[in-house]
C-alpha positions in Angstrom: 120.3 84.1 102.0 119.4 80.6 101.2 116.5 79.1 103.3 115.6 75.5 103.6 111.9 75.1 104.3 110.6 71.9 105.7 107.0 71.1 106.8 105.2 68.0 107.9 101.6 67.8 109.0 101.8 65.7 112.1 104.2 64.7 114.8 104.0 61.2 113.5 105.9 62.3 110.4 109.6 63.3 110.3 111.2 66.4 109.0 114.5 64.4 108.4 113.6 63.0 105.0 112.8 66.4 103.6 115.9 67.9 105.2 118.0 65.2 103.7 116.5 65.8 100.2 117.2 69.5 100.4 120.8 68.9 101.7 121.5 66.5 98.9 120.0 68.8 96.3 122.0 71.8 97.6 125.2 69.8 97.6 124.6 68.9 93.9 123.9 72.5 93.1 126.8 73.7 95.2 124.6 75.7 97.5 124.7 76.1 101.3 121.6 76.6 103.3 122.1 79.6 105.6 118.9 79.1 107.7 116.5 76.2 108.2 112.8 76.7 108.8 111.1 73.6 110.0 107.5 73.2 111.3 105.0 70.5 112.2 101.6 72.0 111.1 98.8 71.3 108.6 99.3 72.9 105.2 95.6 74.0 105.3 96.7 76.7 107.9 97.2 80.1 106.3 100.9 81.0 105.7 100.7 83.8 108.3 99.7 81.3 110.9 102.8 79.3 110.2 106.5 79.8 110.4 106.3 80.1 106.6 104.6 83.5 107.1 107.6 84.8 109.1 110.0 83.4 106.4 108.1 85.1 103.6 108.1 88.3 105.6 111.9 88.5 106.1 113.0 87.0 102.8 114.4 89.7 100.6 115.1 90.2 96.9 117.6 87.7 95.6 117.0 85.2 98.5 116.3 81.6 97.7 113.8 79.3 99.4 114.3 75.6 98.7 111.7 73.0 99.6 111.1 69.4 98.6 107.8 70.1 96.7 105.2 72.7 96.1 102.7 70.9 98.4 104.9 71.9 101.4 103.9 75.5 100.8 100.1 74.8 101.1 97.4 72.2 100.6 95.4 74.1 98.0 96.4 75.4 94.6 95.1 78.8 95.5 97.3 79.0 98.6 100.4 77.9 96.7 99.8 80.4 93.9 99.3 83.2 96.5 102.6 82.3 98.1 104.5 82.1 94.8 103.0 85.3 93.6 104.1 87.1 96.7 107.6 85.7 96.5 108.0 86.7 92.9 106.7 90.2 93.6 109.5 90.6 96.2 112.1 89.0 93.9 112.5 85.9 96.1 113.4 82.8 94.3 111.6 79.5 95.1 113.1 76.1 94.0 111.4 72.8 94.6 113.1 69.5 94.2 110.4 66.9 93.3 108.4 69.2 91.1 111.5 70.7 89.5 110.2 74.3 89.7 112.7 77.2 89.6 110.9 80.4 90.0 113.2 83.4 89.8 113.9 86.6 87.9 113.7 85.3 84.3 110.9 86.1 81.9 109.2 82.6 82.3 108.9 83.3 86.1 107.5 86.7 85.5 104.8 85.2 83.2 104.1 82.6 85.9 103.9 85.4 88.5 101.3 87.2 86.5 99.4 83.9 85.9 99.6 83.0 89.6 98.5 86.4 90.7 95.6 86.5 88.3 94.5 83.0 89.1 94.6 83.8 92.9 92.5 86.9 92.4 90.0 85.0 90.3 89.8 82.3 92.9 89.2 84.8 95.7 86.4 86.5 93.7 84.8 83.1 93.0 84.9 82.0 96.6 83.4 85.4 97.7 80.7 85.1 95.0 79.8 81.5 96.0 79.7 82.4 99.7 77.3 85.4 99.0 75.1 83.2 96.8 74.9 80.5 99.4 74.0 83.0 102.2 71.4 84.6 100.0 69.9 81.2 99.3 69.8 80.3 103.0 68.1 83.7 103.8 65.5 83.1 101.0 64.8 79.7 102.7 64.1 81.5 105.9 67.2 80.4 107.8 68.4 82.8 110.4 72.1 83.2 109.9 74.7 83.9 112.6 74.7 83.5 116.3 71.4 84.5 118.0 71.5 88.0 119.3 72.9 88.2 122.8 74.3 84.6 122.8 78.0 83.8 123.4 80.2 81.5 121.5 80.9 78.2 123.3 84.6 78.4 122.3 87.0 81.3 122.9 90.7 82.0 122.2 91.3 80.5 125.7 89.2 77.3 125.4 92.2 75.1 124.6 94.1 76.3 127.7 91.4 75.8 130.3 93.4 73.3 132.4 96.6 75.5 132.2 94.6 78.5 133.3 93.0 76.5 136.2 96.6 75.6 137.3 97.8 79.2 137.0 94.9 80.4 139.1 95.6 77.7 141.7 99.2 79.0 141.9 98.0 82.5 142.6 98.5 84.0 139.1 96.5 87.1 138.3 94.3 87.7 135.3 96.9 90.1 134.1 99.5 87.3 134.2 97.3 85.0 132.2 96.4 87.7 129.7 100.1 88.4 129.1 100.9 84.7 128.6 98.1 84.1 126.0 98.3 87.6 124.4 94.7 88.6 125.1 93.1 91.5 127.0 92.6 91.1 130.8 88.9 91.5 130.3 88.9 88.5 128.0 90.4 86.4 130.8 87.9 87.8 133.2 84.9 86.8 131.0 86.4 83.4 130.4 86.8 82.7 134.1 83.4 84.1 135.1 81.6 81.7 132.7 83.4 78.7 134.2 82.4 78.8 137.9 84.5 75.7 138.8 87.8 77.3 137.8 
């Protein structure tokens, strides 16, 4: 399978330019894209929260992912390295047009896969270490960390859907209906509603 992956950050941008680039590149390479994956979402979002995550999950050994440039995969070097490392572990090839990367099954790609994997692991450890040090410093300064005991977060999974939930309730929908729609437990819906008396 050959996948064309296209991502833009906002609805103000267009996927057409990237798609045109990929189509022109594939024509030159005598390739045909079997499936397009297009999304409008920030590259700072983790791959598993994007369509990219689904693509990486179903792509199999020998498959090829073509995108316009590495930055389409993520906004940080760490995220890009993690994605590429995972692809090479599965034997999935990744080709980018502007950067000219061709990551596949050759020895150079295997060396890169090792480097990417090692770099990603080091970066994860450094982030964890920096976080622990910062928290320890804050505790030493007498700062109480975390939410006060017994307090509730102002935002919940349903906060962005308050007006929709209000409309559903007005139409006679049950808590179970709302829970199914937003993939949460019915008790979560109940708590959300009880804290907002005007709903």
